[in-house]
C-alpha positions in Angstrom: -1.8 4.9 -8.0 1.9 4.5 -8.5 4.4 2.0 -7.2 7.6 3.7 -6.1 9.9 0.6 -6.0 8.6 -2.3 -8.0 11.6 -4.4 -6.9 10.7 -4.3 -3.2 9.7 -7.7 -2.0 6.3 -6.5 -0.7 5.2 -5.3 -4.1 7.4 -7.3 -6.5 5.5 -9.1 -9.2 2.2 -7.2 -8.6 0.6 -5.3 -11.5 -0.4 -2.0 -9.8 -1.8 -0.7 -13.0 -4.8 -3.2 -12.5 -5.7 -2.1 -9.0 -9.4 -1.0 -8.9 -10.5 2.4 -7.6 -10.6 2.7 -3.8 -13.6 4.3 -2.3 -11.6 6.4 0.2 -8.2 6.7 1.9 -6.7 8.7 4.7 -4.6 11.7 3.5 -1.3 11.5 5.4 2.3 12.7 5.1 5.2 10.3 5.0 7.3 10.1 8.2 10.9 11.2 7.6 12.2 7.7 8.4 9.5 5.9 6.4 9.2 4.7 2.8 6.1 5.0 0.7 5.9 2.0 -1.6 2.5 2.9 -3.1 1.2 6.4 -3.6 -2.3 7.6 -4.4 -3.3 10.8 -6.1 -6.1 13.1 -5.1 -6.4 16.1 -7.4 -2.9 17.4 -8.1 -1.3 15.9 -5.0 0.2 12.5 -4.2 -0.2 10.8 -0.8 1.3 7.7 0.7 -1.1 4.7 0.4 1.2 2.0 1.7 4.2 2.9 3.8 6.7 1.1 6.0 9.5 1.9 8.4 11.8 0.0 10.8 11.0 0.6 14.4 13.1 -0.9 17.2 13.7 -4.5 16.1 10.6 -4.7 14.0 8.8 -3.2 11.0 5.7 -1.0 10.9 3.5 -1.0 7.8 0.5 1.1 7.2 -2.2 0.8 4.5 -4.1 4.1 4.4 -7.4 2.8 3.0 -9.7 -0.1 3.9 -8.7 -3.7 3.4 -12.3 -4.7 4.2 -15.6 -4.0 2.6 -16.1 -0.3 3.5 -13.5 1.6 1.4 -11.8 -1.5 0.1 -14.6 -3.6 -1.4 -13.2 -3.2 -4.9 -9.6 -3.8 -3.6 -10.8 -7.0 -1.9 -12.0 -8.3 -5.3 -8.7 -7.4 -7.0 -6.8 -10.4 -8.4 -3.6 -9.3 -6.7 -5.2 -8.7 -3.2 -4.2 -12.1 -1.7 -0.7 -11.9 -3.2 -0.1 -8.4 -1.8 -1.1 -9.3 1.7 0.9 -12.5 1.6 4.0 -10.6 0.6 3.4 -7.9 3.3 3.2 -10.5 6.0 6.1 -12.6 4.8 8.3 -9.6 4.6 7.2 -8.1 7.9 7.7 -11.3 10.0 
């Protein structure tokens, strides 16, 4: 995985080099008005893993894997898991 903007408030201070392997993710394309903060590689291609965009007066975020035990069991055990979601929710409020 790669973090595309480590200074963004959602991902700031998180060591993405320590994220454990995910057991799956949805291959998507980034919307023209969206930003992919985290990308994941499958073979020779990179895909958005966590993206966001402004919509109306709000913000839409999308995590393209599981944040619960199916695909995300290893992710849930990651030491940065709680910090990541706290920063997502604080930024998106």
